[in-house]
Rosetta silent file (secondary structure, phi, psi, omega in degrees, C-alpha in Angstrom):
SEQUENCE: MSERTSVLTLCLAGPLQSWGASSRFARRTTERAPTKSGVVGLLAAAQGRDRGADLADLAALRFAVRLDQPGTRVRDYQTAHHADTGKSMPVSERFYLSDAVFVAAVEGDPDLIDALHAAVRSPVYLPFLGRRSCPPSRPVDLRIHRGRLWHALEAEPWQASARVQRSRGHRVELEVIADLPAGEGPGDAVRDRPLSFAPHHRRYGLRAVHSRAVTVPNPLGGSPGASRRDFVLPKHDPMGLLED
SCORE:     score description
SCORE:     0.000 S_00000001
   1 L     0.000  144.538 -179.870   17.161    3.286   14.972 S_00000001
   2 L   -60.662  148.418  175.902   16.178    2.916   18.588 S_00000001
   3 L   -64.149  -26.668 -179.063   16.191   -0.573   20.083 S_00000001
   4 L   -93.397  108.697 -176.969   12.606    0.075   21.135 S_00000001
   5 L  -131.410  159.892  174.027   10.484   -0.075   17.987 S_00000001
   6 E  -131.814  162.449 -178.921    6.907   -0.654   16.924 S_00000001
   7 E  -129.629  129.510  173.579    5.342   -1.693   13.630 S_00000001
   8 E  -101.466  125.512  176.914    2.126   -0.408   12.076 S_00000001
   9 E  -105.944  140.010 -177.493    0.453   -2.814    9.648 S_00000001
  10 E  -126.344  140.452  175.523   -1.965   -1.603    6.974 S_00000001
  11 E   -99.258  118.987 -179.215   -4.355   -3.544    4.750 S_00000001
  12 E  -112.086   95.274 -176.365   -4.322   -2.211    1.181 S_00000001
  13 E  -133.617  139.598  178.565   -7.252   -3.845   -0.617 S_00000001
  14 E  -176.319  164.752  177.727   -9.522   -2.529   -3.342 S_00000001
  15 E   -58.064  -38.843  178.735  -11.068   -3.182   -6.745 S_00000001
  16 E  -137.590  141.869  172.572   -8.226   -1.198   -8.343 S_00000001
  17 E  -136.840  155.358  175.877   -4.819   -0.033   -7.142 S_00000001
  18 L  -151.979  117.622 -174.175   -1.997    1.731   -8.968 S_00000001
  19 L  -122.217   86.890 -176.706    1.454    2.273   -7.506 S_00000001
  20 L   -82.498  140.425  174.353    3.641    4.114   -9.987 S_00000001
  21 L  -125.014  -17.674 -178.061    7.385    4.538   -9.495 S_00000001
  22 L  -142.040   29.538 -178.104    8.548    5.481  -13.000 S_00000001
  23 L   -71.365  142.520  179.771    5.445    6.771  -14.810 S_00000001
  24 E  -142.281  136.126  169.578    6.014    9.448  -17.421 S_00000001
  25 L    54.230 -122.802 -171.128    3.751   11.566  -19.634 S_00000001
  26 L   -87.412   -1.765 -179.424    0.928    9.590  -21.306 S_00000001
  27 E  -116.982  108.163 -176.726    1.938    6.147  -20.009 S_00000001
  28 E  -109.072  101.872 -176.055    1.166    5.641  -16.310 S_00000001
  29 L   -88.891  177.687  173.551    2.383    2.246  -15.183 S_00000001
  30 L  -135.919  142.942  170.016    2.041    0.451  -11.851 S_00000001
  31 L   -73.142  168.311 -177.614    4.480   -1.589   -9.826 S_00000001
  32 L   -83.587   -2.367  178.225    3.361   -5.067   -8.769 S_00000001
  33 L  -151.344  159.432  178.246    3.155   -4.011   -5.119 S_00000001
  34 L   -56.175  141.595  179.827    2.628   -0.785   -3.156 S_00000001
  35 L   -91.121  158.984  176.808    5.617    1.558   -3.157 S_00000001
  36 H   -64.519  -41.694 -179.664    7.191    3.172   -0.119 S_00000001
  37 H   -62.576  -37.835  178.885    6.539    6.630   -1.569 S_00000001
  38 H   -66.475  -42.266 -179.825    2.869    5.752   -2.076 S_00000001
  39 H   -71.591  -39.216  174.982    2.385    4.451    1.460 S_00000001
  40 H   -61.323  -39.645  176.145    4.310    7.386    2.963 S_00000001
  41 H   -61.100  -40.465  177.460    2.012    9.668    0.942 S_00000001
  42 H   -62.139  -44.467 -179.242   -1.025    7.904    2.422 S_00000001
  43 H   -67.641  -40.924  178.762    0.329    8.345    5.951 S_00000001
  44 H   -63.674  -40.436  178.072    1.274   11.994    5.384 S_00000001
  45 H   -65.637  -39.819  178.706   -2.211   12.709    4.020 S_00000001
  46 H   -60.616  -35.437  178.381   -3.819   10.967    6.993 S_00000001
  47 H   -81.167   -8.634 -179.787   -1.884   13.307    9.293 S_00000001
  48 L    80.384   22.916 -179.613   -2.913   16.319    7.212 S_00000001
  49 L   -71.099  142.428  174.705    0.626   17.266    6.198 S_00000001
  50 L   -67.942  153.354 -178.751    1.028   19.855    3.480 S_00000001
  51 L   -61.243  -26.249  178.689    2.538   18.630    0.207 S_00000001
  52 L   -92.926    7.173 -176.525    5.621   20.721    0.866 S_00000001
  53 L   -69.874  158.420  177.707    6.052   19.470    4.437 S_00000001
  54 L   -67.600  130.224 -178.271    9.221   17.779    5.683 S_00000001
  55 L  -110.081    8.361 -171.203    9.026   13.990    5.125 S_00000001
  56 H   -56.646  -41.414 -177.410   12.309   13.006    6.773 S_00000001
  57 H   -68.417  -37.631  179.916   10.717   11.165    9.711 S_00000001
  58 H   -75.067  -39.059  179.271    8.348    9.166    7.480 S_00000001
  59 H   -65.272  -26.473 -179.108   10.978    8.403    4.835 S_00000001
  60 L   -78.974  -12.511  178.576   13.262    7.039    7.586 S_00000001
  61 L   -63.014  139.972  174.004   10.711    4.398    8.618 S_00000001
  62 E   -75.509  135.170 -169.904   11.689    0.866    7.662 S_00000001
  63 E  -126.252  144.143  173.252    9.166   -0.362    5.095 S_00000001
  64 E  -152.058  155.716  176.478    7.951   -3.716    3.780 S_00000001
  65 E  -137.169  132.148  179.790    4.945   -4.994    1.868 S_00000001
  66 E  -101.727  130.894 -176.036    3.531   -8.538    1.886 S_00000001
  67 E   -90.391   87.227 -177.014    1.831   -9.760   -1.278 S_00000001
  68 E   -75.781  -35.903  179.543   -1.254  -11.470    0.139 S_00000001
  69 E  -150.081   93.763 -169.816   -3.231  -11.498   -3.133 S_00000001
  70 L   -58.964  -25.474  178.957   -1.190  -10.147   -6.081 S_00000001
  71 L    76.439 -167.565 -176.770   -4.219   -9.483   -8.300 S_00000001
  72 E  -127.883  136.048  177.940   -4.192   -8.975  -12.060 S_00000001
  73 E   -79.379  130.280  179.132   -2.624   -6.147  -14.055 S_00000001
  74 E  -127.831  156.416 -177.511   -5.157   -4.336  -16.264 S_00000001
  75 E  -121.194  140.528  179.473   -4.829   -1.491  -18.794 S_00000001
  76 E  -130.340  140.562  174.425   -7.162    1.445  -19.385 S_00000001
  77 E  -102.115  137.510  179.437   -7.155    4.071  -22.131 S_00000001
  78 E  -130.141  141.486  177.054   -8.197    7.621  -21.239 S_00000001
  79 L  -118.529  157.362  179.397   -8.945   10.627  -23.414 S_00000001
  80 L  -153.777  161.320  177.943   -9.177   14.315  -22.521 S_00000001
  81 E  -129.162  148.440  173.879   -9.727   17.721  -24.137 S_00000001
  82 L   -64.729  132.301 -177.118   -8.306   21.160  -23.394 S_00000001
  83 L   -62.995  -34.672 -175.452  -10.920   23.120  -21.446 S_00000001
  84 L   -83.764  -45.009 -173.149  -10.303   26.336  -23.402 S_00000001
  85 L   -98.421  -19.642 -175.676   -9.803   25.137  -26.973 S_00000001
  86 L    76.647    2.993 -178.558  -11.607   21.811  -26.991 S_00000001
  87 L   -72.408  138.892 -179.194   -8.591   20.309  -28.738 S_00000001
  88 E   -68.502  139.755  173.971   -7.981   16.638  -28.058 S_00000001
  89 L   -95.126  163.360 -179.879   -5.027   15.720  -25.871 S_00000001
  90 L   -57.849  142.725  175.263   -2.934   12.578  -26.474 S_00000001
  91 L   -65.058  134.561 -179.591   -4.570    9.297  -25.478 S_00000001
  92 E  -111.085  146.555  174.896   -3.046    8.073  -22.213 S_00000001
  93 E  -103.356  131.540  178.390   -2.504    4.521  -21.014 S_00000001
  94 E  -128.603  132.163 -176.698   -3.080    3.809  -17.343 S_00000001
  95 E  -110.534  144.129 -177.428   -2.288    0.517  -15.682 S_00000001
  96 E  -137.406  161.935  168.092   -3.872   -0.870  -12.515 S_00000001
  97 E  -102.973  123.470 -177.876   -3.816   -3.911  -10.240 S_00000001
  98 E  -101.817  136.391  174.738   -7.261   -5.480  -10.053 S_00000001
  99 E    58.211   43.650 -179.206   -8.557   -7.483   -7.059 S_00000001
 100 E  -106.983  152.690  177.760   -5.271   -7.223   -5.150 S_00000001
 101 E  -138.383  130.803  179.454   -4.633   -7.291   -1.396 S_00000001
 102 E  -132.553  154.711  168.369   -1.406   -6.292    0.355 S_00000001
 103 E  -114.535  113.346  176.072   -0.194   -5.861    3.919 S_00000001
 104 E   -97.288  146.295 -179.151    2.159   -2.888    4.235 S_00000001
 105 E  -137.358  136.899  174.158    4.252   -2.425    7.366 S_00000001
 106 E  -124.893  135.065 -178.257    6.290    0.494    8.693 S_00000001
 107 E  -115.772  135.847  178.495    8.694    0.176   11.613 S_00000001
 108 E  -175.412 -161.789 -179.449    9.957    3.033   13.735 S_00000001
 109 L   -59.995  134.357 -176.965    9.849    4.897   17.018 S_00000001
 110 H   -55.641  -36.744 -179.562    6.780    3.872   19.054 S_00000001
 111 H   -65.035  -42.156  177.954    5.586    7.453   19.536 S_00000001
 112 H   -67.514  -42.092  179.148    5.592    8.104   15.796 S_00000001
 113 H   -62.240  -41.276  177.903    3.951    4.743   15.048 S_00000001
 114 H   -62.126  -41.157  179.825    1.212    5.464   17.606 S_00000001
 115 H   -65.585  -39.013  178.817    0.595    8.874   16.001 S_00000001
 116 H   -68.246  -38.180  177.917    0.361    7.333   12.532 S_00000001
 117 H   -62.433  -43.888  177.717   -2.066    4.686   13.768 S_00000001
 118 H   -62.192  -36.883 -178.195   -4.312    7.369   15.239 S_00000001
 119 H   -68.318  -43.353 -178.740   -4.115    9.291   11.960 S_00000001
 120 H   -72.043  -22.601  175.516   -5.167    6.401    9.701 S_00000001
 121 H   -78.158  -23.901  178.076   -8.070    5.641   12.055 S_00000001
 122 L  -142.949   72.906 -169.956   -9.254    9.260   11.781 S_00000001
 123 L   -74.654  145.791  172.676   -7.588   10.698    8.664 S_00000001
 124 L   -69.636  -45.289  176.043   -7.515   14.371    7.735 S_00000001
 125 L  -117.595  140.168 -176.341   -7.549   13.390    4.057 S_00000001
 126 L   -61.847  141.435  177.957   -9.138   10.171    2.798 S_00000001
 127 L   -74.897  151.023  171.422   -6.735    7.345    1.942 S_00000001
 128 L  -144.159  161.315 -170.600   -6.430    6.042   -1.593 S_00000001
 129 L   -97.442   70.353  177.213   -4.457    3.210   -3.156 S_00000001
 130 L    94.815  -41.328  177.025   -1.876    5.020   -5.240 S_00000001
 131 L  -133.974  154.638 -177.790   -4.315    7.243   -7.150 S_00000001
 132 L   -64.018  -22.469  179.727   -7.335    9.257   -6.048 S_00000001
 133 L   -81.028    3.872 -175.297   -9.546    7.125   -8.296 S_00000001
 134 L  -122.119   80.085  178.101   -8.667    4.013   -6.245 S_00000001
 135 L   -75.578  152.915  176.131  -10.420    4.017   -2.836 S_00000001
 136 L   -72.780  151.097  178.457   -9.856    1.114   -0.435 S_00000001
 137 L   -96.275   -6.139  178.834  -12.593   -1.501   -0.050 S_00000001
 138 L  -135.921  163.909  170.313  -11.743   -2.211    3.614 S_00000001
 139 L   -57.133  139.317 -174.966  -10.538   -0.171    6.572 S_00000001
 140 L   -76.204  -40.021 -174.009   -6.851    0.537    6.047 S_00000001
 141 E   -74.707  138.249  172.890   -5.613    0.191    9.629 S_00000001
 142 E  -106.827  -75.137 -179.219   -4.894   -3.252   11.029 S_00000001
 143 E  -168.624  173.586  172.795   -2.942   -2.945   14.287 S_00000001
 144 E  -103.025  134.502  174.255    0.281   -1.993   16.050 S_00000001
 145 E  -111.209  129.970  176.073    2.851   -4.690   16.794 S_00000001
 146 E   -88.219  111.809 -177.775    5.418   -4.049   19.519 S_00000001
 147 L   146.296 -143.599 -173.430    8.687   -5.395   18.142 S_00000001
 148 L  -110.443  167.778 -170.830   10.333   -5.738   14.762 S_00000001
 149 H   -59.650  -51.813 -174.238    9.182   -5.732   11.152 S_00000001
 150 H   -68.280  -33.533  176.366    9.537   -9.399   10.208 S_00000001
 151 H   -63.804  -38.833  179.073    7.863  -10.621   13.385 S_00000001
 152 H   -65.371  -41.312 -179.102    4.874   -8.399   12.590 S_00000001
 153 H   -69.004  -29.480  176.197    4.619   -9.724    9.035 S_00000001
 154 H   -76.887  -29.866 -177.033    4.729  -13.299   10.290 S_00000001
 155 H   -85.772  -23.975 -176.179    2.110  -12.605   12.968 S_00000001
 156 L   -71.312  125.482  179.723   -0.361  -10.682   10.792 S_00000001
 157 L   -58.555  152.098  178.530   -3.194  -12.978    9.579 S_00000001
 158 L   -63.067  130.286 -173.901   -3.499  -13.611    5.859 S_00000001
 159 L  -102.819    5.737  178.832   -5.711  -10.901    4.335 S_00000001
 160 L   -62.286  161.330  179.038   -6.617  -12.567    1.013 S_00000001
 161 L   -62.645  157.261  178.840  -10.286  -13.025    0.144 S_00000001
 162 H   -58.842  -36.496  179.420  -12.119  -16.071    1.530 S_00000001
 163 H   -60.500  -45.014 -179.794  -12.357  -17.456   -2.020 S_00000001
 164 H   -69.436  -40.745 -178.918   -8.570  -17.371   -2.403 S_00000001
 165 H   -62.886  -38.425 -179.981   -7.957  -18.748    1.094 S_00000001
 166 H   -67.775  -19.898 -177.974  -10.240  -21.739    0.471 S_00000001
 167 L   -86.926   -2.401 -176.121   -8.252  -22.609   -2.634 S_00000001
 168 L  -117.200  174.829 -178.891   -4.958  -23.014   -0.706 S_00000001
 169 L   -79.341 -170.404 -174.742   -3.543  -25.307    1.954 S_00000001
 170 L   -78.021  -14.632  172.650   -3.398  -24.847    5.709 S_00000001
 171 E  -135.976  140.389 -177.519   -0.147  -22.859    5.523 S_00000001
 172 E  -127.516  146.292  176.916    0.841  -20.419    2.773 S_00000001
 173 E  -101.471  123.706 -175.181    4.140  -18.853    1.755 S_00000001
 174 E  -118.591  135.874  178.751    3.838  -15.154    0.922 S_00000001
 175 E   -74.232  143.010  175.694    6.401  -12.952   -0.796 S_00000001
 176 E  -127.993  131.094  173.295    7.615   -9.842    1.036 S_00000001
 177 E  -108.250  121.923 -170.225    9.438   -6.913   -0.586 S_00000001
 178 E  -137.478  157.687  169.947   11.305   -4.942    2.079 S_00000001
 179 E   -57.651  137.044  177.628   13.894   -2.249    2.686 S_00000001
 180 L   -89.766  120.582  179.689   17.334   -3.829    2.799 S_00000001
 181 L   -60.296  149.032  179.538   19.135   -2.945    6.048 S_00000001
 182 L   -58.237  136.453  177.149   22.463   -1.184    5.666 S_00000001
 183 L    85.843    5.233 -178.027   25.403   -3.555    5.338 S_00000001
 184 L  -110.468   33.874  175.563   23.366   -6.559    4.167 S_00000001
 185 L   104.319  168.453 -175.987   24.304   -6.574    0.491 S_00000001
 186 L   -73.367  -36.625 -177.062   23.506   -4.455   -2.556 S_00000001
 187 L    63.676 -164.484  176.046   19.901   -5.558   -3.129 S_00000001
 188 E  -105.396  132.312 -178.754   17.870   -3.986   -5.927 S_00000001
 189 E   -91.573  127.866  176.200   17.911   -0.195   -6.226 S_00000001
 190 E  -129.378  142.017  179.141   14.568    1.543   -6.818 S_00000001
 191 E   -86.697   81.668 -170.263   13.904    5.300   -7.003 S_00000001
 192 E  -143.942   18.609  176.965   11.166    5.209   -4.413 S_00000001
 193 E   -96.930  110.358 -173.768   12.423    7.073   -1.324 S_00000001
 194 E   -68.619  128.884  175.943   10.202   10.149   -0.949 S_00000001
 195 E  -110.306  -35.338  178.692   12.064   13.410   -0.475 S_00000001
 196 E  -159.929  136.965  174.191    9.345   15.923   -1.369 S_00000001
 197 L  -103.416   13.991  179.380    5.738   15.801   -2.566 S_00000001
 198 L   -54.416  129.115 -171.932    5.736   19.484   -3.554 S_00000001
 199 L   -53.277  -38.606 -175.897    3.500   19.653   -6.675 S_00000001
 200 L   -98.825    4.091 -179.133    6.051   21.442   -8.867 S_00000001
 201 L  -155.594   59.128  177.016    9.153   19.756   -7.514 S_00000001
 202 L   -71.271  137.692 -176.940    8.530   16.158   -6.484 S_00000001
 203 E  -136.528  138.083 -179.529   11.762   14.399   -5.583 S_00000001
 204 E  -134.712  138.101  176.394   12.579   10.757   -4.917 S_00000001
 205 E  -103.517  174.986  179.128   15.838    9.110   -3.861 S_00000001
 206 E   -83.891  147.881  170.223   17.117    5.566   -4.291 S_00000001
 207 E  -139.435  150.352 -179.789   16.525    2.821   -1.757 S_00000001
 208 E   -95.766  133.690 -179.346   17.753   -0.775   -1.690 S_00000001
 209 E  -127.886  158.396  172.737   15.159   -3.549   -1.458 S_00000001
 210 E  -141.624  166.861 -176.623   15.206   -7.322   -1.245 S_00000001
 211 E  -125.243  136.074  173.599   12.615  -10.065   -1.445 S_00000001
 212 E  -149.828 -179.089 -175.858   12.026  -13.033    0.845 S_00000001
 213 E  -122.387  151.658  169.896    9.067  -15.087    2.015 S_00000001
 214 E  -124.056  152.115  179.459    7.124  -15.564    5.228 S_00000001
 215 E  -111.465  129.231 -178.956    4.833  -18.461    6.059 S_00000001
 216 E  -129.601  152.806  178.344    1.476  -17.814    7.724 S_00000001
 217 E   -72.004  154.367  178.160   -1.404  -20.097    8.731 S_00000001
 218 L  -127.514   93.956 -177.167   -4.548  -20.339    6.639 S_00000001
 219 L   -59.733  -26.031 -178.204   -7.574  -21.256    8.803 S_00000001
 220 L   -92.695    3.909 -177.689   -9.778  -21.654    5.711 S_00000001
 221 L   -58.837  127.219  177.274   -7.377  -23.955    3.892 S_00000001
 222 L    77.040    4.014  179.885   -9.147  -26.937    2.354 S_00000001
 223 L   -80.836  157.135 -179.036  -12.625  -25.835    3.490 S_00000001
 224 L   -61.097  147.224  177.812  -15.600  -26.161    1.127 S_00000001
 225 L   -68.433  149.712  178.767  -16.216  -23.261   -1.220 S_00000001
 226 L   -94.878  150.915  175.718  -19.001  -20.814   -0.408 S_00000001
 227 L   -81.329  166.543  178.616  -21.823  -19.953   -2.754 S_00000001
 228 H   -60.257  -31.117 -178.875  -22.444  -16.398   -3.925 S_00000001
 229 H   -68.588  -20.475 -179.883  -25.385  -16.193   -1.531 S_00000001
 230 H   -85.332  -10.596 -174.459  -23.007  -16.711    1.399 S_00000001
 231 L   -81.516  129.422  179.163  -20.797  -13.785    0.428 S_00000001
 232 L  -123.894  126.225  178.198  -21.257  -10.620    2.512 S_00000001
 233 L   -68.868  142.486  176.636  -19.497   -7.371    1.672 S_00000001
 234 L   -64.974  147.475  179.215  -17.580   -5.776    4.566 S_00000001
 235 L   -80.913   92.268 -177.799  -19.281   -2.773    6.170 S_00000001
 236 L  -150.367  123.404  177.694  -16.966   -0.047    4.974 S_00000001
 237 L  -120.162  103.923 -176.444  -17.771    3.266    3.303 S_00000001
 238 L   -63.916  -17.269 -179.849  -14.576    5.132    2.257 S_00000001
 239 L  -102.110    6.368 -176.243  -16.598    8.335    1.765 S_00000001
 240 H   -57.463  -32.823 -178.979  -18.465    8.114    5.063 S_00000001
 241 H   -63.031  -25.992 -177.462  -16.388   10.883    6.645 S_00000001
 242 H   -73.616  -13.857 -177.716  -17.724   13.354    4.094 S_00000001
 243 H   -86.181  -11.040 -178.642  -21.255   12.929    5.447 S_00000001
 244 L   -75.089    0.000    0.000  -20.446   14.322    8.896 S_00000001
């Protein structure tokens, strides 16, 4: 990778998220944090890439995700019928993360990072949090950091809800799951490196990850709790682009 790099940070927050890495058939699970393949899919969609397009440049980006508000895992049962016969299909289990907030970061060549930032600010296809049924509750783009991945994750303000921030101290330690650089140990192997999103031939390779923590300030630490009347929803309409 070039010595000159930039980092794009994204806020992934919503009522429900689902980031599957090993889902099969009627049981659709979710990982506890956004996957690299899921975030690369979001970026590719924002740029308007076809599902069969080459992903080599996006897959090569160094990736990390900070767990700002891990949320709660929830389970949903879904039923369906064949359109032609009306026959019931097997009941499926689908798992989601509820009330979670993450900061995802991708590091790479500044020109590519700038192009991705422009794409998420004006996406060709709307972003979603792992599944199309999971729209974001806030704007996805945060900012570009000139430098390296860990510096960006340390500099990015804590994105948890005000309620969660008020319940913690003035500094918080947040877990980060990141790509393990070559030559720095075996790490944990996950099949989450996107090779192709082609509908009939999706392919994923292995990547090595590790976990560590970063400490960030919490300006709301120890402040009095707010009442429900003080809470204001952010002005964000994920479907607003469809009205133009």
